[in-house]
C-alpha positions as CSV (number, residue, x, y, z in Angstrom):
1,M,14.3,-28.1,17.5
2,E,13.1,-24.4,17.7
3,T,12.4,-21.5,19.6
4,I,8.9,-19.8,19.1
5,L,10.8,-17.0,17.3
6,G,11.7,-19.7,14.8
7,I,15.7,-19.6,15.7
8,R,17.8,-22.8,14.7
9,D,20.3,-24.4,17.3
10,P,23.5,-22.8,16.3
11,E,22.2,-18.9,16.8
12,R,20.0,-19.5,19.2
13,R,22.1,-18.2,21.8
14,F,22.5,-14.9,20.2
15,F,19.4,-14.4,19.7
16,Q,18.2,-15.2,23.1
17,T,20.7,-12.4,24.2
18,H,18.6,-9.6,21.9
19,E,15.3,-11.3,22.4
20,A,15.5,-10.4,26.4
21,R,17.0,-6.6,25.2
22,F,13.9,-6.4,22.8
23,L,11.0,-7.9,25.5
24,A,12.3,-5.1,27.7
25,A,12.5,-2.5,25.5
26,W,8.9,-3.6,23.9
27,P,6.7,-5.5,26.8
28,E,3.6,-5.3,24.3
29,Y,5.4,-7.6,22.0
30,E,4.1,-10.2,24.6
31,G,0.6,-9.5,23.7
32,T,1.0,-10.7,20.1
33,R,1.9,-14.1,20.4
34,S,-0.9,-15.6,18.7
35,L,0.7,-14.4,15.7
36,D,3.8,-16.9,16.1
37,A,1.2,-19.7,16.3
38,L,-0.1,-18.4,13.5
39,R,2.8,-18.4,11.3
40,A,3.6,-22.1,12.7
41,T,0.4,-23.4,11.4
42,E,-0.5,-20.7,8.5
43,L,3.2,-20.0,7.5
44,A,5.0,-23.0,8.4
45,R,6.5,-22.6,4.4
46,L,8.2,-19.5,5.3
47,D,10.9,-21.5,8.3
48,R,10.9,-24.7,6.3
49,L,12.1,-23.2,3.3
50,R,14.6,-20.5,5.1
51,H,13.1,-17.4,3.9
52,V,13.1,-14.1,5.6
53,Y,10.2,-12.1,3.6
54,L,10.8,-8.2,4.3
55,D,8.6,-7.3,1.4
56,Y,4.9,-7.1,2.8
57,T,4.3,-3.7,1.1
58,G,5.1,-5.1,-1.8
59,G,2.4,-8.3,-1.1
60,G,1.1,-10.1,1.8
61,L,1.6,-13.5,2.7
62,Y,-1.2,-16.0,2.4
63,G,-2.3,-18.4,5.1
64,E,-2.9,-22.2,4.2
65,S,-6.1,-22.8,5.6
66,Q,-7.1,-19.8,2.7
67,V,-6.3,-21.6,-0.2
68,K,-8.2,-24.7,1.1
69,R,-11.0,-23.3,2.2
70,H,-11.4,-21.4,-1.5
71,A,-10.6,-24.6,-2.9
72,E,-12.9,-26.4,-0.9
73,M,-15.7,-24.0,-2.1
74,L,-15.1,-24.4,-6.0
75,L,-15.1,-28.3,-5.6
76,G,-18.1,-27.9,-3.5
77,G,-20.6,-26.0,-5.9
78,V,-21.3,-25.0,-9.6
79,F,-21.0,-21.4,-10.5
80,G,-22.1,-19.8,-13.3
81,N,-21.9,-16.4,-14.7
82,P,-23.7,-14.0,-12.5
83,H,-25.5,-11.9,-15.5
84,S,-28.0,-14.1,-15.9
85,S,-30.9,-15.6,-13.3
86,N,-30.3,-19.2,-13.4
87,P,-29.6,-21.5,-10.6
88,T,-25.7,-21.5,-11.4
89,S,-25.6,-17.9,-12.2
90,L,-27.6,-17.1,-9.1
91,A,-25.8,-19.2,-6.7
92,A,-22.4,-17.0,-8.2
93,T,-24.1,-13.6,-7.7
94,E,-25.1,-14.4,-3.9
95,L,-21.2,-15.2,-3.6
96,L,-20.7,-11.6,-5.0
97,E,-22.9,-9.6,-3.0
98,R,-22.0,-11.5,0.2
99,C,-18.6,-10.7,-0.5
100,R,-19.6,-6.9,-1.4
101,R,-21.6,-6.7,2.5
102,R,-18.3,-8.4,4.0
103,V,-16.0,-5.6,2.5
104,L,-18.2,-3.1,3.5
105,A,-19.0,-4.8,6.8
106,F,-15.0,-5.5,7.6
107,F,-14.3,-1.7,7.4
108,R,-17.4,-0.6,8.8
109,A,-18.8,1.6,6.1
110,S,-22.5,1.9,6.6
111,P,-24.2,0.4,3.4
112,E,-26.5,3.4,3.4
113,E,-23.4,5.5,2.9
114,Y,-20.9,3.6,1.2
115,E,-20.8,1.3,-2.1
116,A,-18.0,-1.3,-2.8
117,V,-16.6,-1.4,-6.2
118,F,-14.4,-4.2,-7.3
119,T,-12.1,-3.8,-9.3
120,A,-8.2,-5.5,-10.5
121,N,-6.5,-3.7,-7.9
122,A,-5.9,-0.3,-6.2
123,T,-4.8,1.1,-9.7
124,H,-7.6,0.3,-11.6
125,A,-10.0,1.6,-8.6
126,L,-8.0,4.7,-8.9
127,K,-7.9,4.9,-12.8
128,L,-11.8,4.8,-12.3
129,V,-11.6,8.1,-10.1
130,G,-9.4,9.7,-12.6
131,E,-11.2,8.8,-15.4
132,S,-14.4,9.6,-14.2
133,Y,-14.2,12.4,-12.0
134,P,-16.1,15.8,-13.7
135,F,-12.4,18.1,-13.7
136,A,-12.8,21.0,-16.4
137,S,-11.2,24.3,-16.7
138,G,-10.5,25.9,-13.5
139,D,-10.7,22.9,-11.0
140,E,-8.0,21.5,-9.4
141,F,-6.0,18.4,-8.9
142,L,-4.1,18.1,-5.3
143,L,-2.1,15.5,-4.0
144,T,1.1,15.3,-2.3
145,F,4.6,14.9,-3.6
146,D,4.5,11.3,-1.2
147,N,2.0,9.2,-3.5
148,H,2.0,6.3,-5.5
149,N,2.3,6.4,-9.6
150,S,-1.3,5.1,-9.8
151,V,-2.4,8.3,-8.1
152,N,0.1,10.9,-10.0
153,G,-1.3,9.2,-13.0
154,I,-5.0,11.2,-12.3
155,R,-3.0,14.1,-13.4
156,E,-3.2,13.4,-16.8
157,F,-7.2,12.6,-16.8
158,D,-7.2,16.5,-15.6
159,R,-5.2,18.3,-17.7
160,V,-6.6,17.3,-21.1
161,R,-10.1,19.2,-19.2
162,G,-8.3,22.0,-18.2
163,A,-8.2,21.3,-14.7
164,R,-4.8,22.3,-12.6
165,T,-2.4,19.9,-10.5
166,T,-0.9,20.9,-7.7
167,Y,1.8,19.3,-5.6
168,V,2.0,19.8,-1.7
169,P,5.7,19.2,-0.5
170,V,7.0,16.5,2.5
171,E,9.9,17.7,4.1
172,P,12.8,15.4,4.1
173,P,13.7,13.6,6.5
174,E,10.9,12.7,8.3
175,M,8.9,13.2,4.9
176,R,5.7,14.6,6.4
177,V,4.0,17.5,5.3
178,Q,3.3,20.5,7.7
179,D,0.0,21.8,8.7
180,E,-0.1,24.9,8.0
181,V,1.7,24.3,4.8
182,L,-1.3,22.0,3.7
183,D,-4.0,24.5,4.5
184,G,-2.6,26.9,2.6
185,F,-3.4,24.8,-0.5
186,L,-6.6,23.2,1.1
187,D,-7.8,26.9,1.1
188,R,-7.4,27.5,-2.4
189,A,-10.5,25.1,-3.4
190,R,-13.0,26.9,-6.2
191,P,-16.1,27.2,-4.7
192,D,-19.1,25.5,-6.8
193,G,-15.9,23.7,-8.8
194,H,-14.8,20.7,-8.6
195,N,-11.7,20.2,-6.4
196,L,-10.1,16.4,-5.7
197,F,-7.6,15.7,-3.4
198,A,-5.8,12.4,-3.0
199,Y,-3.2,11.5,-0.4
200,P,-2.0,8.0,1.3
201,A,-2.7,7.1,4.6
202,Q,0.4,5.7,4.6
203,S,3.5,6.0,2.5
204,N,4.5,3.3,0.5
205,F,8.0,4.8,0.4
206,S,8.6,6.0,3.8
207,G,6.0,4.4,5.9
208,A,4.9,7.8,7.4
209,R,1.4,8.2,8.0
210,H,-0.3,11.0,6.8
211,P,-3.7,12.4,9.2
212,L,-6.7,10.8,8.9
213,E,-8.0,13.6,10.0
214,W,-7.0,15.5,6.8
215,I,-10.1,14.1,5.6
216,E,-12.3,16.0,7.3
217,R,-10.3,19.3,7.0
218,A,-10.2,19.1,3.5
219,Q,-14.0,18.3,2.7
220,S,-15.2,21.6,5.2
221,K,-13.0,23.6,2.6
222,G,-14.8,22.1,-0.5
223,W,-12.5,19.3,-1.5
224,D,-13.7,15.7,-2.6
225,V,-11.0,13.2,-0.8
226,L,-9.2,10.1,-2.3
227,L,-7.2,8.1,0.2
228,D,-5.6,5.4,-0.9
229,A,-5.3,2.7,1.8
230,A,-3.6,0.2,-0.1
231,A,0.1,0.6,2.5
232,F,-2.1,1.2,5.2
233,V,-4.8,-1.5,5.6
234,P,-2.8,-4.4,6.3
235,T,-1.3,-3.4,9.6
236,N,-3.9,-0.7,10.7
237,R,-7.7,-0.4,11.4
238,L,-9.4,1.9,8.8
239,D,-12.8,2.7,9.9
240,L,-15.1,4.2,7.8
241,S,-17.9,4.7,10.5
242,R,-15.2,7.3,12.0
243,W,-13.8,8.6,8.7
244,H,-15.5,9.5,5.8
245,P,-13.2,9.9,2.7
246,D,-15.4,10.3,-0.2
247,F,-13.0,7.3,-1.9
248,V,-11.0,4.4,-0.6
249,A,-8.6,2.6,-3.3
250,L,-7.1,-0.9,-2.0
251,S,-5.9,-4.3,-3.3
252,F,-6.7,-7.7,-1.2
253,Y,-3.2,-9.2,-1.5
254,K,-1.5,-6.6,0.5
255,M,-3.8,-7.4,3.1
256,F,-3.8,-11.5,3.2
257,G,-1.5,-12.6,0.0
258,Y,-4.3,-14.1,-1.8
259,P,-6.5,-13.9,-4.1
260,T,-4.4,-11.7,-6.5
261,G,-5.7,-9.7,-9.2
262,V,-8.8,-8.0,-7.3
263,G,-9.3,-4.5,-5.6
264,V,-11.7,-2.5,-4.3
265,L,-13.0,1.5,-4.5
266,I,-14.8,2.0,-1.6
267,A,-16.8,5.3,-2.6
268,R,-19.8,7.5,-0.8
269,K,-22.9,6.8,-2.6
270,A,-23.2,11.0,-3.4
271,A,-19.4,11.2,-4.6
272,L,-19.9,8.0,-6.7
273,A,-23.1,9.9,-8.7
274,K,-20.7,12.5,-9.2
275,L,-18.3,10.4,-11.2
276,H,-18.9,10.4,-15.0
277,R,-18.0,7.3,-17.0
278,P,-16.1,8.0,-20.3
279,W,-17.0,4.9,-21.7
280,F,-19.7,1.5,-21.3
281,A,-19.0,-2.2,-21.5
282,G,-20.4,-5.3,-20.8
283,G,-22.1,-5.2,-17.3
284,T,-22.5,-1.4,-16.5
285,I,-25.3,-0.8,-18.7
286,A,-29.0,-1.5,-17.9
287,V,-29.6,-0.7,-21.6
288,A,-27.8,-0.1,-24.6
289,S,-29.2,0.5,-28.5
290,V,-26.8,0.6,-31.7
291,Q,-29.6,2.1,-33.7
292,A,-30.7,4.6,-31.1
293,D,-27.0,5.0,-30.0
294,R,-27.9,5.4,-26.5
295,H,-27.1,3.5,-23.2
296,A,-28.2,3.5,-19.7
297,L,-25.8,3.0,-16.9
298,A,-26.6,0.7,-14.4
299,P,-27.2,1.3,-10.7
300,G,-24.6,1.7,-8.4
301,A,-21.6,-0.4,-8.1
302,A,-22.3,-2.2,-11.2
303,A,-22.2,0.7,-13.4
304,F,-18.1,0.5,-12.6
305,E,-17.2,-3.0,-12.6
306,D,-16.4,-3.8,-16.6
307,G,-17.0,-6.8,-17.9
308,T,-17.8,-10.0,-15.7
309,P,-16.8,-9.7,-12.6
310,S,-13.9,-12.0,-10.9
311,Y,-17.2,-14.0,-9.6
312,L,-14.8,-17.1,-8.9
313,T,-12.0,-15.6,-7.3
314,L,-14.4,-12.7,-4.9
315,P,-15.3,-15.9,-2.5
316,A,-11.5,-15.7,-1.6
317,V,-11.8,-12.3,-0.1
318,E,-14.4,-13.1,2.3
319,I,-12.1,-16.1,3.3
320,G,-9.3,-13.4,3.5
321,L,-11.1,-11.0,5.7
322,D,-11.8,-14.1,7.8
323,F,-8.3,-15.2,8.0
324,L,-7.2,-11.2,8.9
325,E,-9.7,-11.0,11.5
326,R,-8.9,-14.7,13.0
327,A,-5.1,-12.7,13.0
328,G,-6.4,-9.5,14.7
329,I,-5.8,-6.4,12.6
330,D,-5.0,-4.5,15.9
331,T,-2.6,-7.6,16.8
332,I,-1.1,-7.1,14.1
333,H,-0.7,-3.6,14.4
334,Q,0.9,-3.8,17.6
335,R,3.6,-6.6,16.7
336,V,4.7,-4.5,13.5
337,R,4.7,-1.1,15.3
338,C,7.3,-2.9,18.5
339,L,9.1,-4.7,15.8
340,T,9.6,-1.3,13.8
341,G,10.5,0.5,16.5
342,W,13.0,-2.1,17.6
343,L,14.9,-2.0,13.8
344,L,14.6,1.7,13.7
345,E,16.9,2.1,17.1
346,R,19.4,-0.8,16.3
347,L,19.8,0.4,12.7
348,Q,20.3,4.0,13.2
349,A,23.1,3.0,15.8
350,L,25.4,1.1,13.4
351,R,28.4,3.3,12.8
352,H,31.7,2.3,10.8
353,G,35.0,2.1,12.6
354,N,35.1,5.8,11.6
355,G,32.3,7.3,13.3
356,I,30.6,7.4,10.2
357,P,26.7,6.1,10.9
358,L,25.8,2.9,8.6
359,L,22.5,4.3,7.6
360,A,20.8,6.8,5.7
361,L,17.0,6.8,6.5
362,Y,14.1,8.8,4.6
363,G,11.4,8.6,6.4
364,P,10.8,9.3,10.4
365,K,13.2,7.8,12.9
366,T,10.7,6.6,15.7
367,A,8.0,4.1,15.7
368,A,5.6,6.9,16.5
369,R,2.6,7.9,13.4
370,R,4.7,5.5,11.1
371,G,3.8,2.0,9.7
372,G,6.6,-1.0,9.3
373,T,8.1,0.4,5.9
374,L,11.8,1.6,6.1
375,A,13.4,3.2,3.1
376,F,17.3,4.0,3.4
377,N,20.8,4.0,2.0
378,F,23.6,2.1,3.5
379,R,26.6,4.4,3.6
380,D,30.4,2.9,3.2
381,A,33.0,4.3,5.6
382,R,33.6,7.3,3.2
383,G,30.1,8.6,3.7
384,Q,28.9,7.4,0.0
385,L,25.9,5.4,-0.6
386,V,26.3,1.9,-1.5
387,D,24.6,1.1,-4.6
388,H,21.3,-0.5,-3.7
389,R,21.0,-2.9,-6.4
390,Q,24.5,-4.6,-4.9
391,V,22.6,-4.6,-1.3
392,E,19.7,-6.3,-3.3
393,E,21.8,-9.1,-5.1
394,V,23.8,-9.7,-1.4
395,A,20.1,-10.2,0.4
396,N,19.3,-12.3,-2.5
397,R,22.0,-14.8,-1.8
398,R,20.6,-15.2,1.8
399,R,16.9,-15.6,0.9
400,I,16.2,-12.7,2.2
401,S,13.5,-10.6,0.4
402,L,13.1,-6.8,0.4
403,R,12.9,-4.3,-2.1
404,T,15.1,-1.7,-4.0
405,G,14.2,1.3,-6.2
406,C,11.7,4.0,-5.7
407,F,8.9,1.7,-5.4
408,C,6.8,3.5,-8.3
409,N,6.5,6.7,-5.4
410,P,8.9,9.2,-7.5
411,G,8.0,12.3,-5.5
412,A,9.0,11.1,-2.4
413,G,12.5,9.5,-3.6
414,E,13.2,12.5,-5.6
415,L,12.9,14.6,-2.2
416,A,14.3,12.1,-0.1
417,L,17.5,11.5,-2.4
418,G,18.1,14.9,-2.9
419,L,17.1,15.1,-6.4
420,G,16.6,18.3,-8.0
421,R,13.9,19.5,-10.8
422,D,16.4,21.1,-13.1
423,E,18.3,17.8,-13.4
424,L,15.5,15.9,-13.7
425,V,13.6,17.7,-16.5
426,T,17.0,18.0,-18.5
427,C,17.0,13.9,-18.0
428,F,13.4,13.6,-19.7
429,R,14.4,16.5,-22.1
430,K,17.6,14.2,-23.7
431,A,15.5,11.0,-23.3
432,A,12.9,12.3,-25.6
433,D,9.8,9.8,-25.8
434,V,12.0,6.4,-24.4
435,M,13.9,6.5,-21.2
436,T,15.2,3.1,-19.4
437,Y,15.8,3.2,-15.3
438,E,19.6,2.5,-16.5
439,D,19.4,5.7,-18.8
440,F,18.3,7.4,-16.0
441,R,20.7,6.4,-13.8
442,H,23.5,7.4,-16.3
443,C,21.8,10.5,-16.4
444,I,21.5,12.0,-12.9
445,H,24.7,13.3,-11.5
446,H,24.0,12.3,-8.0
447,E,25.3,9.9,-5.9
448,G,21.7,7.8,-5.3
449,T,18.7,7.5,-7.5
450,G,17.0,4.5,-5.6
451,A,16.7,3.2,-2.0
452,V,16.5,-0.3,-0.3
453,R,13.3,-0.7,1.3
454,I,12.1,-3.5,4.0
455,S,8.6,-3.8,5.2
456,L,7.0,-5.9,7.9
457,G,3.6,-7.5,8.5
458,L,1.0,-10.1,9.7
459,A,3.6,-13.1,10.0
460,S,7.0,-10.9,10.5
461,N,8.6,-12.2,14.2
462,L,11.7,-11.4,15.9
463,A,14.0,-13.6,14.0
464,D,13.1,-12.0,10.7
465,V,14.0,-8.6,12.2
466,E,17.4,-9.8,13.7
467,T,18.6,-11.9,10.9
468,F,18.2,-8.7,9.0
469,L,20.3,-6.6,11.6
470,R,22.7,-9.4,11.2
471,F,22.6,-8.6,7.5
472,A,22.9,-5.0,7.7
473,E,25.9,-5.2,10.2
474,D,28.0,-7.2,7.4
475,F,28.3,-3.7,5.6
476,V,30.1,-2.0,8.8
477,E,33.6,-1.2,7.9
478,D,36.3,-1.8,11.0
């Protein structure tokens, strides 16, 4: 027999004690009990297989009904390549366009203002912007230190065209950007130039949420704004009737687990019209000629959807959005906020027998203006960092899924860990063109080159959190 928290009899008394304390501190959690029922029906495999899943920023989890509905749709119809007008192709085209409308509606994006361009993932969406943005000499690509590598990589496109890449620093330990510092960078927009500002709505490293108010502020100063929403949208509502970034990139598997291999670039039509594709492909053109050596791109989103779209997979996106709406994005947000606050309080209270704090936390220390992603290292009783790979090995043996490393966010990782520019540049010079992660670790004369990351999401509950806290307590030395 189990409690609603998924706790088995031998540990029930221990967890019930902490449950009472938790509910007293976070009474809003009671309003999220519907997610316990959802987990018991849609994700029962978690408890059946005794998994503690704490890697939602890496990937969401899918419900059983999503897979069943998709399979029923595939088995109940005949669908052909949508680049035709036969009956099976028209059936696929209708599903494709219906999904496009559904995505815009979910994010409250007016179809008069926005286009939804289907991509392979958020990285592909970001690459589309980078390769097509009209950078020229004197233009600028501005981004925060706290960005995923898929955003950092855009700098390679702007540099070959003579534009400048500039990073706005984030400040440890909270890993936030000071408003006055950002304003100083935004004031540098070149009049009549092409200026692109990119930042994450929520850090995939520290969980810090960066203000959506930056969007309008940057646009008013002459910037196009690229918002990386991949880590934000699984547990937060992104309302594009209120916020109007020029480009939004995300992956659907981060939101609801299934399907993988599909993302979207949601772009303002005016911003999309600025982009100039460096090539064309099947599906992107209205007409092309070999002898005339000319081509004309298709209008709107189609010009950016290379080849045949994933027309049998895309209906599963609509099913996933239905699943997420049934769970309730605001309910998910509330649950994650409560569990995150409890985790932060308990973890930061853990100390070795000599008083040394167990945790070196990188990011906001309370649940305010942050998401359910926590990056940290454990310290031993001497104050030295415990190797994050060792932490992962122990977690794996206990069927706890977490993540270690720098999470494809080197800027935030370098600042959080105190890695200096000179040391980093020296390591890359030594390595020439080839460097493995082990080469990097051995080159850096610093106690830490990575961190531990845990993240909460749709199916997280107090049992998951308490299990991890017991795991963390095992690193405390008397």
